[in-house]
VEXNUFI-719966 format. One line per 4 residues: number of its first residue (from 0); for each residue x, y, z of C-alpha. Coordinates in Angstrom, 2 decimals. Example, Ala and Ser with C-alpha at 12.3 -4.5 7.8 and 13.67 -1.06 7.14 Angstrom:
<atoms>
0> 12.30/-4.50/7.80 | 13.67/-1.06/7.14
</atoms>
This chain:
<atoms>
0> 77.11/133.18/92.05 | 75.49/130.25/90.24 | 73.12/127.84/91.98 | 75.59/124.97/92.18
4> 78.44/127.04/93.62 | 76.07/128.45/96.24 | 75.21/124.88/97.22 | 78.86/123.84/97.22
8> 79.93/126.81/99.35 | 77.24/126.07/101.93 | 78.13/122.38/101.82 | 81.84/122.92/102.44
12> 81.10/125.23/105.37 | 78.65/122.82/106.94 | 80.94/119.82/106.45 | 83.88/121.61/108.10
16> 81.75/122.59/111.09 | 80.23/119.14/111.53 | 83.57/117.37/111.09 | 84.88/119.29/114.09
20> 81.80/118.38/116.10 | 81.98/114.74/115.07 | 85.40/114.45/116.68 | 83.69/114.68/120.08
24> 81.83/111.41/119.62 | 80.34/108.94/117.16 | 76.86/108.05/118.32 | 75.59/105.79/115.53
28> 72.09/107.23/115.75 | 72.88/110.89/116.41 | 71.37/113.60/114.25 | 68.31/115.75/113.71
32> 64.82/114.60/114.58 | 63.05/117.15/112.37 | 63.66/118.05/108.73 | 65.88/121.15/108.28
36> 64.24/124.26/106.77 | 66.69/124.11/103.85 | 69.49/121.93/102.59 | 72.93/123.25/103.51
40> 74.86/119.97/103.67 | 75.36/117.92/100.52 | 76.97/114.65/99.35 | 77.72/113.11/102.76
44> 75.81/109.86/102.67 | 76.55/106.54/101.03 | 75.12/103.15/100.12 | 76.64/99.71/99.74
48> 75.32/96.25/98.84 | 75.66/93.13/100.97 | 74.22/90.01/99.38 | 70.79/91.15/98.12
52> 70.29/93.99/100.61 | 71.12/97.70/100.30 | 72.73/99.39/103.31 | 73.25/103.11/103.98
56> 75.33/105.32/106.25 | 76.07/109.01/106.88 | 73.95/112.16/107.01 | 70.20/111.59/107.22
60> 68.65/115.02/107.75 | 66.09/114.45/104.98 | 65.76/110.68/105.30 | 68.24/109.98/102.50
64> 69.41/106.82/104.27 | 65.96/105.31/103.74 | 65.70/103.76/107.19 | 62.44/105.38/108.33
68> 63.88/108.12/110.55 | 66.09/111.23/110.39 | 68.99/110.11/112.58 | 72.51/110.02/111.15
72> 74.39/106.71/111.10 | 78.12/106.06/111.34 | 77.86/102.37/110.44 | 75.74/100.86/107.65
76> 72.07/100.02/108.29 | 69.65/98.29/105.93 | 67.46/100.46/103.71 | 63.74/99.88/104.31
80> 62.52/97.67/101.50 | 66.03/97.63/100.05 | 66.09/93.90/99.36 | 66.42/93.15/95.67
84> 67.73/96.47/94.36 | 70.05/95.99/91.40 | 71.66/99.43/91.43 | 71.57/102.77/93.22
88> 72.85/106.35/93.13 | 73.37/108.99/95.80 | 72.51/112.62/95.10 | 73.12/115.75/97.11
92> 70.54/114.83/99.75 | 68.50/112.09/98.11 | 68.93/108.51/96.94 | 67.52/106.41/94.11
96> 67.56/102.69/93.30 | 65.98/100.29/90.83 | 64.88/96.69/90.78 | 66.29/94.52/87.98
100> 65.08/96.03/84.67 | 62.01/97.17/86.55 | 60.65/99.99/88.68 | 62.43/102.76/90.60
104> 62.35/103.84/94.23 | 63.73/107.06/95.71 | 63.99/108.65/99.15 | 65.35/111.73/100.96
108> 65.14/115.43/100.13 | 62.37/116.32/97.70 | 62.19/120.10/97.59 | 62.58/120.06/93.81
112> 60.64/116.88/93.13 | 63.81/114.80/92.86 | 62.01/111.78/94.32 | 59.68/111.72/91.30
116> 56.55/110.80/93.28 | 54.48/113.84/92.25 | 55.16/115.72/95.48 | 57.80/117.94/97.08
120> 57.61/116.27/100.48 | 60.63/114.42/101.81 | 60.48/110.68/102.45 | 62.59/108.65/104.87
124> 61.57/105.41/103.15 | 61.69/104.48/99.45 | 58.75/105.69/97.32 | 57.72/104.86/93.75
128> 58.76/107.08/90.84 | 56.03/108.00/88.37 | 56.35/109.00/84.72 | 54.47/111.62/82.77
132> 50.88/110.83/81.85 | 50.51/108.84/78.66 | 47.81/111.23/77.44 | 46.48/114.61/78.54
136> 43.43/112.91/80.05 | 45.29/110.02/81.67 | 45.71/110.94/85.35 | 46.70/107.54/86.69
140> 49.86/107.06/88.71 | 51.95/105.08/86.22 | 55.28/103.77/87.54 | 58.44/104.42/85.59
144> 59.44/100.89/84.60 | 61.98/98.93/82.58 | 64.84/100.80/84.28 | 68.38/99.42/84.04
148> 70.47/102.30/85.47 | 70.04/105.39/87.65 | 72.12/108.50/88.37 | 71.68/111.44/90.73
152> 72.85/115.05/90.76 | 72.56/117.66/93.45 | 68.77/118.01/93.10 | 67.87/115.99/90.02
156> 67.68/112.32/89.06 | 68.15/110.27/85.87 | 67.07/106.79/84.81 | 67.93/104.75/81.74
160> 65.31/102.34/80.44 | 65.93/99.05/78.66 | 64.74/100.62/75.39 | 67.73/103.02/75.43
164> 65.77/106.12/76.44 | 66.62/108.40/79.36 | 64.16/109.90/81.84 | 64.72/112.66/84.39
168> 62.99/114.42/87.26 | 63.78/117.09/89.86 | 65.28/120.56/89.43 | 65.53/122.00/85.92
172> 66.61/125.62/86.45 | 69.71/125.04/84.30 | 68.26/122.42/81.96 | 69.64/119.45/83.89
176> 66.53/117.39/83.04 | 67.24/117.69/79.33 | 63.92/119.37/78.55 | 63.14/123.02/77.87
180> 62.79/125.38/80.80 | 59.35/126.39/79.52 | 58.13/122.82/79.96 | 58.89/123.06/83.70
184> 57.50/126.49/84.65 | 58.04/125.87/88.37 | 61.73/125.16/87.72 | 61.35/121.46/88.43
188> 59.37/118.34/87.58 | 57.94/116.01/90.23 | 57.54/113.16/87.73 | 59.83/111.55/85.18
192> 60.02/113.29/81.80 | 61.84/111.96/78.74 | 65.23/113.57/78.13 | 65.38/115.38/74.83
196> 61.73/116.42/74.75 | 60.64/116.53/71.12 | 63.88/114.88/69.95 | 64.50/112.27/72.65
200> 67.84/110.62/73.25 | 67.90/107.01/72.03 | 70.28/104.04/72.03 | 71.79/105.16/75.36
204> 73.88/102.56/77.19 | 75.13/104.59/80.19 | 74.17/107.70/82.17 | 75.86/109.94/84.76
208> 74.91/112.98/86.81 | 76.41/115.19/89.49 | 76.05/118.80/90.53 | 73.71/120.43/88.03
212> 74.69/118.62/84.83 | 74.01/115.25/83.20 | 75.79/112.92/80.77 | 74.77/110.01/78.55
216> 76.72/107.58/76.38 | 75.17/106.01/73.29 | 75.83/102.69/71.60 | 78.18/104.12/68.98
220> 80.38/105.77/71.61 | 79.14/109.36/71.48 | 78.88/111.37/74.70 | 75.92/113.71/75.25
224> 75.76/116.43/77.91 | 73.15/118.88/79.19 | 72.49/121.18/82.15 | 74.76/123.77/83.76
228> 77.98/124.71/81.94 | 79.57/127.41/84.10 | 83.03/125.83/83.87 | 82.69/123.96/80.59
232> 81.45/120.64/82.02 | 79.24/120.15/78.97 | 82.19/120.42/76.62 | 80.97/123.82/75.39
236> 82.60/127.23/75.75 | 80.95/128.69/78.89 | 81.45/132.21/77.54 | 78.95/131.40/74.81
240> 76.81/128.74/76.53 | 76.25/128.97/80.27 | 73.68/126.16/80.26 | 71.92/123.89/77.79
244> 68.61/122.08/78.19 | 69.14/120.20/74.95 | 71.58/117.26/74.96 | 74.68/118.27/73.00
248> 77.37/115.95/71.65 | 80.78/116.34/73.29 | 83.61/116.27/70.76 | 87.40/116.05/70.87
252> 88.00/112.39/71.77 | 90.68/110.35/69.95 | 88.80/107.05/70.17 | 85.41/105.51/70.92
256> 84.14/106.21/74.44 | 83.07/103.20/76.54 | 82.37/104.78/79.96 | 81.50/108.16/81.49
260> 81.49/109.80/84.92 | 80.17/113.15/86.14 | 81.86/115.19/88.87 | 80.49/118.19/90.71
264> 81.29/120.54/87.82 | 83.51/118.41/85.58 | 83.21/115.29/83.43 | 85.24/112.19/82.55
268> 85.20/109.83/79.55 | 87.08/106.54/79.13 | 88.15/105.45/75.64 | 88.21/101.89/74.33
272> 92.00/102.19/74.25 | 92.17/102.76/78.01 | 92.88/106.48/78.21 | 90.85/109.03/80.19
276> 89.73/112.45/78.99 | 88.38/115.19/81.24 | 86.77/118.61/80.91 | 85.15/121.29/83.06
280> 86.21/122.69/86.43 | 89.86/122.11/87.32 | 90.36/124.29/90.40 | 91.81/121.37/92.34
284> 93.50/119.58/89.44 | 90.65/117.10/88.98 | 91.09/117.08/85.19 | 94.52/115.54/85.69
288> 96.43/117.39/82.99 | 99.01/118.89/85.34 | 97.28/122.28/85.64 | 94.47/123.91/87.60
292> 93.02/125.66/84.56 | 89.43/124.94/83.53 | 88.91/123.44/80.08 | 85.77/122.99/78.01
296> 87.84/120.94/75.56 | 88.58/117.38/76.73 | 92.16/117.01/77.97 | 94.03/113.77/78.58
300> 94.51/112.59/82.15 | 98.14/112.17/83.17 | 99.80/110.27/86.00 | 102.80/110.99/88.21
304> 105.71/111.98/85.99 | 103.47/113.63/83.40 | 102.93/110.57/81.21 | 99.42/109.56/80.06
308> 97.38/107.34/82.37 | 96.75/104.16/80.35 | 95.10/100.73/80.59 | 92.20/102.20/82.55
312> 89.09/100.03/82.88 | 86.87/102.05/85.28 | 86.38/105.71/86.20 | 84.45/107.52/88.92
316> 84.05/111.14/90.03 | 83.20/112.86/93.30 | 82.52/116.53/93.88 | 86.09/117.72/93.30
320> 88.14/114.56/92.91 | 88.27/111.51/90.68 | 89.31/107.86/90.66 | 90.50/105.54/87.90
324> 91.18/101.79/88.03 | 93.63/100.11/85.65 | 93.75/96.59/84.27 | 96.27/95.55/86.93
328> 93.90/96.43/89.76 | 95.73/99.61/90.73 | 93.69/102.68/91.72 | 94.65/106.20/90.69
332> 93.26/109.35/92.30 | 93.44/113.06/91.56 | 92.01/116.44/92.52 | 90.90/117.77/95.90
336> 92.47/116.04/98.89 | 91.84/118.01/102.08 | 89.99/115.03/103.61 | 92.42/112.43/102.29
340> 90.06/111.32/99.52 | 93.02/110.52/97.25 | 94.13/107.77/99.63 | 97.85/108.58/99.38
344> 98.37/109.32/103.10 | 98.41/113.08/102.50 | 96.16/116.10/102.21 | 97.68/117.93/99.26
348> 95.69/118.26/96.03 | 97.11/116.60/92.94 | 96.73/117.76/89.34 | 97.92/114.37/88.04
352> 96.77/110.88/88.98 | 98.59/109.38/91.97 | 98.45/105.81/93.24 | 96.09/105.00/96.10
356> 98.02/103.19/98.82 | 97.01/100.21/100.92 | 96.03/100.45/104.60 | 99.68/100.38/105.68
360> 100.61/103.32/103.48 | 103.66/101.44/102.18 | 102.33/99.72/99.05 | 99.77/100.49/96.33
364> 96.23/99.23/96.93 | 96.12/95.94/95.06 | 93.57/93.80/93.25 | 90.81/96.38/92.85
368> 87.75/95.21/90.91 | 85.48/98.20/91.56 | 85.80/101.86/92.61 | 83.45/104.64/93.67
372> 84.01/108.33/94.40 | 81.18/110.04/96.30 | 81.19/113.56/97.71 | 84.67/114.02/99.22
376> 85.10/110.32/99.98 | 86.23/107.22/98.09 | 85.83/103.46/98.17 | 87.18/100.42/96.36
380> 86.57/96.70/96.41 | 89.03/93.82/96.08 | 88.85/90.15/97.00 | 88.75/91.06/100.70
384> 85.74/93.36/100.35 | 85.12/97.11/100.39 | 87.65/99.67/101.63 | 86.84/103.34/102.30
388> 88.79/106.57/102.79 | 88.39/110.35/102.82 | 85.82/112.54/104.55 | 83.82/110.93/107.34
392> 82.37/113.96/109.14 | 78.86/112.47/109.11 | 79.78/108.79/109.19 | 79.53/108.36/105.42
396> 82.48/105.94/105.36 | 80.55/103.60/107.63 | 83.55/102.75/109.79 | 82.33/104.37/113.00
400> 85.57/106.40/113.15 | 86.95/109.62/111.73 | 88.34/110.68/108.36 | 90.98/108.42/106.88
404> 93.95/109.26/104.69 | 94.32/105.58/103.74 | 91.87/102.82/102.82 | 90.16/101.20/105.81
408> 88.26/97.90/105.59 | 84.51/98.35/105.86 | 83.60/95.70/108.41 | 81.17/93.08/107.14
412> 81.23/94.22/103.50
</atoms>
């Protein structure tokens, strides 16, 4: 069994157990007071902006909420020093954020160096990310700077700089950092290294990461992928290539790509014509082509009725489900649905995109301007604010209640 599936199996077991326990009560500060010996629960925390402050909610066993302790939260609390962040990403058990075109902070689990602070010790408050030494004799702590985007996988982290280069740190056992395995003899890097190694990626305008693989989009619309490829999430035949440390161009798109998203073991790309293409794991129908067959070749995402999903403007991917937003402000969801993460008032998986409903369950969710899939949960924003739905076993929806099959307004956001 590959590393990611081991993590996912443990995660699903732990989530199911804790969801049952959570039904007994919702103490907003319940949770462990010491760091677990190992990570067995993944992708059950979340972040959200309010004005200029970053808030967090959910599981906090490794300090991934960034609030200075290890207690879980079921409603959002402010991240320590989280004022002024311009963007963030949530990994398996860690978090990362950046200041506007500036430096990076990370917090949470650090067993593989995914915090990038030259240690493997967890942190419950944000710490600075360092880059590789400029020379072999330069041993100063030099902050990674000029960052304009971040992304996080299970145990690795990415950052895009304003010069179009990509940097990565954390676990590299399957090449998810985009550098050779020999350059990380411990199987990880505790500081940021440049993706591509001797032939670095350049002119990158977007990045994505999830599970044990990474994606990047360049200025001419080409998609690059690296890391684990057990189900074809890199766009390569997994029979021939189980993993790749070198960024490889994904082919098979009918038009220029303008956005990307990485799921747990699958990938999405949005074309300039508004169609969505997907590849990789499809066990729960998350590729959206009407089947549950994996594909290393990009396939077109369909909607209810089997017609192509069109006019899409945004895409997002969780562990085993995905979201798409169209130009009319409708939200479409597909894939795994046991926790109601598709927002259609049911728990059945869907191998085609279905409309997310409003909080009454009678009409489609309307006026969406942003979407986000995280773990086995989902959220969307319209003129009224943020709405959340799906798994809430650790309080990651921030509502103080249980799982929701329909969007629920996140109070105060």
